[in-house]
Structures are given as structure tokens and as C-alpha cells.
N, C-alpha and C positions, 0 to 999 in steps of 0.2 A: 684712724691711722692709715697711711698709704701702704698698700700691699704691692711690693715689686714684682713685676711680671717678666721684665727683660732689662738688662743693663749692659751697654756697650760704650766704648769710647774710641776716638780716633784722634791722632795727632797730625795736624796740618800746619806746615811752616811753624810759627811760634805759638800756635793756638792749640788747645785741647778742647774737643767737643765731647760731651757726655750725653747719651741718649738713654733716657730711663722711661720705660713704659710701666705705668703704675695704675692701681685701681683703689678707689675709696668708695664710700657709700654714695657719692654723687656721680660716679661713673669712671671710666677709663680715660687715661690721657697720656701724652707723650711730653716729657719734660726735656727740653734741649738746653744744656748749659754750655756756655763758652767761657773757658778760663785762659786768660792772657796774664802771665806773670802774677797770679794770685787775685786778679780782678775778675769777678764773675758776673755774667749776665745770663739771665734765663728767660725762655719763652715756654709757654705751655699750650699744646695743641690738643683739644679734645679728640678722642678716638673717632668720633663721627666725622671729623674733618681731615683725617690722616691721608685718605686717597686723593683729596683735592690738593692738600699740601704737597704730596708727592708729585702730582701733575704739574704743579707750578715750579718745583725744583727741576723736573724733567725739561720743562720749557726753557728754564734758565740755562741748563746744560746745553741744549740744542742752540740757543742764541749765542752762547759763549763759543761753541765750536765754529759757528757760521761767521762770526764777526772777526775780522783780522785784528791782531793785537796792535794798538797804537804805540808807535815808538816814542820813548822818552825824549823830549826835546833837548835835554842836557846831555844825553848819552853820546852825541856825535860831536860835542864842542869841548874837546880836551885840549 
């Protein structure tokens, strides 16, 4: 049985993300679940990879901030 260690969620636009840190006899892991209108997708990250996972998210945040937003081609043609 999985033992919960931490559970948080965040609502972003029309999606909810659930972050559940758990432990079982095989080790600790972070379960990240995305819920969009009742449809759920989940990934599991072993705790041994959490820092590397965080580093990749930080790189994505930096790249997002550095790259200009591309304008929607249809936005100006009304």
C-alpha cells in the first residue's frame, strides 16, 4: 500500500494538476496527475530523479521567458 507523504494541487487554466509524494516498499515517488474535464493522465517520477526533473522544469521556464510569444496568425485578420 502506498503511504502518502505530501499532497498538493494547482489549477492552471482549465487543467488541475495533483502532486502526490508517496512511499511504498519499492521506494518513494512523485505521482503527477493532470485532470482535464474528468480525463486523467498520470506520470510517476522516482524520488531519485526529482532534482533532475526539477532542473528540466527550470530550464523550460527560462526558455519560455527568453522566447518571445508568437502571434496567432488569425488574430489580426478580422
